[in-house]
C-alpha positions as a printed Julia matrix, in Angstrom:
330×3 Matrix{Float64}:
   3.57   -4.63   18.15
   3.63   -1.35   19.81
   5.72    1.55   18.5
   6.65    4.72   20.39
   6.09    7.81   18.08
   8.13   11.25   18.26
   6.42   13.91   16.31
   7.45   17.2    15.02
   5.96   20.43   16.88
   2.48   20.48   15.99
   2.42   17.22   14.26
  -0.26   14.48   14.62
   0.97   11.04   15.3
  -1.32    7.89   16.11
   0.19    4.75   16.2
  -1.4     1.62   18.03
  -0.86   -2.13   18.5
  -0.36   -4.13   15.26
  -2.1    -1.35   13.34
  -1.24   -0.19    9.96
  -0.43    3.47   10.05
  -2.46    5.45    7.28
  -0.69    8.86    6.16
  -3.09   11.56    5.81
  -2.9    12.83    2.34
  -4.84   16.03    2.73
  -3.54   17.6     5.67
   0.11   17.8     6.19
   1.46   19.35    9.18
   3.95   22.22    9.49
   7.33   20.73    9.42
  10.22   22.79    8.71
  13.13   20.41    9.23
  15.84   20.28    6.76
  15.75   16.77    5.13
  19.52   16.17    4.83
  22.55   18.2     4.74
  22.64   21.3     2.58
  24.32   20.02   -0.39
  21.56   17.66   -1.51
  18.84   19.99   -0.06
  19.99   22.8    -2.49
  19.72   20.58   -5.57
  17.75   17.18   -5.43
  15.92   16.91   -1.97
  12.4    18.4    -1.6
  11.78   19.78    1.81
   7.99   18.98    2.53
   5.92   19.1     5.62
   5.58   15.74    7.21
   2.3    13.91    6.73
   0.4    13.17    9.74
  -0.93    9.6    10.8
  -4.83    9.71   10.2
  -6.25    6.26   11.09
  -5.17    2.78   11.91
  -6.42   -0.61   11.27
  -5.28   -4.21   12.01
  -2.96   -5.88    9.93
  -3.35   -9.38    8.33
  -1.0   -12.1     9.76
   0.77  -12.25    6.52
   1.91   -8.7     6.79
   2.7    -8.65   10.29
   4.39  -12.03   10.8
   7.96  -10.81   10.83
   7.45   -7.46   12.51
   6.81   -9.09   16.08
  10.41   -9.77   16.11
  11.42   -6.28   17.21
   9.05   -5.08   19.73
  11.27   -2.29   21.03
  12.04   -0.76   17.81
  11.21    2.96   17.57
   9.66    4.81   14.84
  11.18    8.29   15.45
  10.37   11.55   13.51
  13.14   14.04   13.99
  13.7    17.59   13.48
  17.25   17.43   12.53
  18.86   16.22    9.28
  18.52   12.34    9.53
  21.79   11.63    7.73
  24.8    12.97    9.66
  27.81   11.01    8.94
  30.07   13.2    10.93
  32.74   13.37    7.94
  33.75   16.6     6.57
  34.24   15.54    3.2
  31.0    13.13    2.87
  28.92   13.47   -0.17
  26.04   14.94    1.95
  28.32   17.68    3.46
  27.99   21.46    2.31
  31.88   21.43    2.98
  32.61   18.9     0.35
  35.45   20.05   -1.91
  34.34   18.06   -4.88
  30.73   17.92   -6.41
  30.23   14.82   -8.44
  28.22   16.74  -10.83
  31.54   17.29  -12.61
  31.55   13.6   -13.13
  27.81   13.53  -14.2
  27.92   16.43  -16.38
  27.81   16.04  -20.08
  26.6    18.22  -23.11
  22.68   18.38  -23.03
  21.13   15.67  -25.25
  17.79   15.65  -26.59
  15.73   13.57  -23.82
  12.93   12.86  -26.36
  15.38   10.89  -28.68
  15.46    7.2   -28.63
  17.63    5.5   -26.08
  21.3     5.26  -26.89
  22.62    2.0   -28.66
  25.02   -0.28  -26.98
  27.89    1.17  -28.95
  26.72    4.82  -27.6
  26.81    3.62  -24.05
  30.39    2.52  -24.54
  31.33    5.65  -26.14
  29.71    7.61  -23.31
  31.56    5.6   -20.84
  34.66    6.71  -22.52
  33.8    10.29  -22.49
  32.73   10.02  -18.97
  36.08    8.18  -17.97
  38.22   10.79  -19.71
  36.34   13.86  -17.88
  36.48   12.09  -14.63
  40.34   11.87  -14.74
  40.69   15.42  -15.84
  38.65   16.59  -12.4
  39.5    13.8   -10.16
  42.63   11.95  -11.17
  42.75    9.81   -8.13
  39.08    8.7    -8.04
  39.42    5.52   -9.8
  42.66    4.53   -7.66
  40.56    5.18   -4.58
  37.8     2.97   -5.9
  40.3     0.3    -6.43
  41.5     0.47   -3.0
  38.24   -0.47   -1.59
  34.84    0.8    -0.81
  33.49    2.44    2.45
  29.95    3.48    1.86
  27.96    4.72    4.95
  24.45    4.3     2.92
  22.72    1.14    2.11
  20.0     2.08   -0.63
  17.05   -0.21   -0.99
  15.26    1.1    -4.33
  13.09    0.19   -7.09
  14.62   -1.34  -10.31
  12.8     1.4   -12.3
  15.43    2.86  -14.81
  14.18    6.43  -13.87
  15.6     6.13  -10.24
  19.43    5.6   -10.54
  20.48    6.64   -7.04
  23.92    8.01   -7.77
  22.44   10.55  -10.2
  19.31   11.58   -8.35
  21.67   12.28   -5.27
  24.52   13.58   -7.14
  27.03   11.12   -5.41
  30.17    9.46   -6.39
  31.22    5.97   -7.13
  31.72    3.89   -3.81
  29.49    6.17   -1.55
  26.27    4.35   -1.63
  25.9     0.45   -1.36
  22.84   -0.64   -3.44
  20.04   -3.13   -3.42
  17.32   -2.59   -6.15
  14.24   -4.82   -7.04
  10.58   -4.75   -8.18
   8.81   -2.1    -6.14
  11.7    -1.42   -3.67
  10.76   -4.3    -1.39
  12.73   -6.16    1.5
  11.25   -9.46    1.68
  12.91  -11.43    4.53
  12.79  -14.69    2.25
  14.88  -13.08   -0.47
  18.29  -14.42   -0.27
  19.42  -11.83   -2.72
  18.47   -8.81   -0.54
  19.46  -10.54    2.8
  22.86  -11.03    1.13
  23.1    -7.41    0.55
  22.11   -6.58    3.86
  24.37   -8.82    5.43
  27.35   -7.67    3.57
  26.51   -3.98    3.96
  26.14   -4.18    7.82
  28.9    -6.97    8.86
  31.42   -6.07    6.38
  31.24   -2.86    4.99
  29.82   -1.1     8.17
  27.06    0.96    6.63
  25.45    3.25    9.14
  22.24    4.17    7.41
  19.72    1.88    5.52
  17.27    3.95    3.31
  14.34    2.32    1.62
  13.22    4.43   -1.2
  10.06    4.02   -2.92
   8.61    6.44   -5.84
   5.67    7.71   -7.58
   4.26    5.98  -10.65
   5.61    2.5    -9.52
   4.57   -0.19  -12.03
   4.9    -2.71   -9.16
   2.53   -0.68   -6.79
  -0.03   -0.24   -9.82
   0.11   -4.02  -10.59
  -0.27   -5.12   -6.71
  -3.2    -2.49   -6.41
  -4.94   -4.07   -9.46
  -4.32   -7.56   -8.46
  -5.74   -6.92   -5.08
  -8.97   -5.67   -6.62
  -9.25   -8.51   -9.25
  -8.34  -11.16   -6.48
  -5.39  -12.63   -8.5
  -1.69  -11.68   -8.71
   0.16  -11.73  -12.01
   1.65  -15.19  -12.78
   5.0   -16.48  -12.81
   8.04  -15.16  -11.02
   6.76  -11.7   -11.09
   3.71  -12.54   -9.4
   5.24  -14.64   -6.7
   7.46  -11.44   -6.08
   4.52   -9.06   -5.67
   2.66  -11.32   -3.41
   3.65   -9.35   -0.34
   2.37   -6.33   -1.81
  -0.85   -7.57   -3.13
  -1.59   -8.83    0.62
  -0.6    -5.3     1.83
  -2.88   -3.53   -0.93
  -5.96   -6.04    0.07
  -5.31   -5.17    3.78
  -5.33   -1.46    3.05
  -8.56   -1.78    0.72
 -10.17   -3.4     3.8
  -9.97   -0.3     5.71
 -12.92    2.07    5.46
 -10.82    5.21    5.27
  -8.34    3.67    2.78
 -11.0     2.27    0.58
 -12.28    5.71   -0.1
  -9.04    6.71   -1.6
  -8.86    6.58   -5.55
  -5.72    6.81   -7.56
  -3.22    8.36   -7.43
  -4.1     8.79   -3.68
  -4.33    5.16   -2.84
  -1.21    4.16   -4.8
   0.91    6.81   -2.68
  -0.68    5.34    0.46
   0.34    1.82   -0.59
   3.86    2.92   -1.83
   4.24    4.78    1.91
   2.87    1.74    3.74
   5.27   -0.65    1.62
   8.3     1.33    2.74
   7.29    1.02    6.46
   6.5    -2.78    5.85
  10.13   -3.03    4.67
  11.69   -1.05    7.31
  10.04   -3.24    9.81
  11.17   -6.52    8.04
  14.9    -5.01    7.76
  14.53   -4.14   11.78
  13.47   -7.93   12.46
  16.34   -9.62   10.81
  19.13  -11.12   13.1
  21.6    -9.04   11.29
  19.84   -5.84   12.43
  19.26   -7.23   15.81
  22.79   -8.44   16.46
  24.03   -4.9    15.22
  21.69   -3.02   17.86
  22.73   -5.38   20.53
  26.46   -4.41   19.95
  27.68   -7.93   18.88
  30.77   -8.4    17.12
  30.41   -8.72   13.37
  31.26  -12.35   12.03
  32.62  -10.76    8.78
  34.81   -7.73    9.95
  35.44   -9.19   13.63
  34.57   -5.72   14.92
  31.64   -4.17   16.57
  30.06   -1.85   13.97
  28.23    1.36   14.26
  24.52    0.94   15.15
  22.31    1.08   12.1
  19.32    3.6    11.6
  16.59    2.76    9.19
  14.82    5.39    7.12
  12.07    5.83    4.79
  12.3     8.21    1.66
   9.97    8.6    -1.59
  11.14   10.04   -4.97
   8.79   11.93   -7.08
   9.36   11.07  -10.65
   7.43   14.02  -12.04
   9.81   16.51   -9.98
  13.08   14.68   -9.76
  12.89   15.49   -5.91
  13.53   13.13   -2.81
  11.46   13.52    0.22
  12.11   12.08    3.63
   9.07   10.71    5.4
  10.43   11.77    8.65
  10.14    8.22   10.01
  13.22    6.09   11.28
  13.83    3.08   12.91
  16.59    3.33   15.75
  18.09    0.84   18.25
  15.87    0.46   21.34
  18.05    2.3    23.68
  18.57    5.34   21.3
C-alpha cells in the first residue's frame, strides 16, 4: 500500500509500496514545530526534532494483511500542533481557567518507599476528593452528567504511564484503552469495542497511539524474535503480532545492525505505526471517514485523525512522532 508523505521543511521522508518505514535514529532533521498546545508543551511534552525515514523493506504478509484496506490513507507530518480541539476551555488550551494539577497535587512523598497499601490508596482517594471539591466543587457533578472526551488514548498497561497524570488532565477528558505494549489488534474484541464506543457514541476526534521506552512487551517480543519462540500462554498469543514485526525488522540489513536500545526504539515506533494502520483499516474508521451516520448516536460524527506519540520513561516527556493518518480527502 502506498502512502503519501508530507515532510517538514528540510525533512527527509521515503515511503514506498508495502515497505516498513525505518526511522533514522542518528540523523534527526530540524523541526521547530510545537507538539501540542502550550499548556502541555510547557510541562510534560518534549519538543524534539522529527526523525527522518532512512530505509525501507518489504513487510511480511502477517504484518501487512490488514493495512491494505486503506489504500488512500495519508501519513502526514505537520508543522502545526496536531491537537486543536477549537474549545477555549479544553485541557490542551493555554487559556484553560483551571489546571488539573490542583487535583493531582499532594504533599511530596518519598518515591523510593514501598508502594502504598490498599488502605493507603483509599485514604489518598479521600484526600484527593476533599481537595478537588475545594478547588472544583462542580467537577464530580459534571462527570456524573456524562463524558465528552475528544481523545481516545491507546496506551500500554505499564504502571509508569498513567495518561491523566502525564498529560495533567481532568477526569472525563481522555477515553482510554490500555494493554500490553499499546497494541491495536483488529482481532481483539476489547480494543475494537473501545474504538467503536469512542468513535460512534462519544464522538472522539483524535486517536493517539502512545508507546514508551523500556517497554517489557517490546523487550519480550525482540527476545522471542531472536530465540524463534514466543512466551507461552495468553501473553505469548498476545505478543505474536509484535514478535512477527520484530522478526521482519531483524531481516532488514540496516535494522539488523542496530543493538538495544536503538532496536527497541525502532520496534516501538514501527509498532505504533502498525497499530495506526490497523485502526485506519477498521470499518469503524472507514465509515467515519466516509461521513456515514453513526449507528450509536444517529449523527454524522467529526472525522477522526490518528496520531503516534512516544513517552520517555526516563524523562517523563511525551514526543509527537510527527506522523498522522487523516481522511483521504483531507
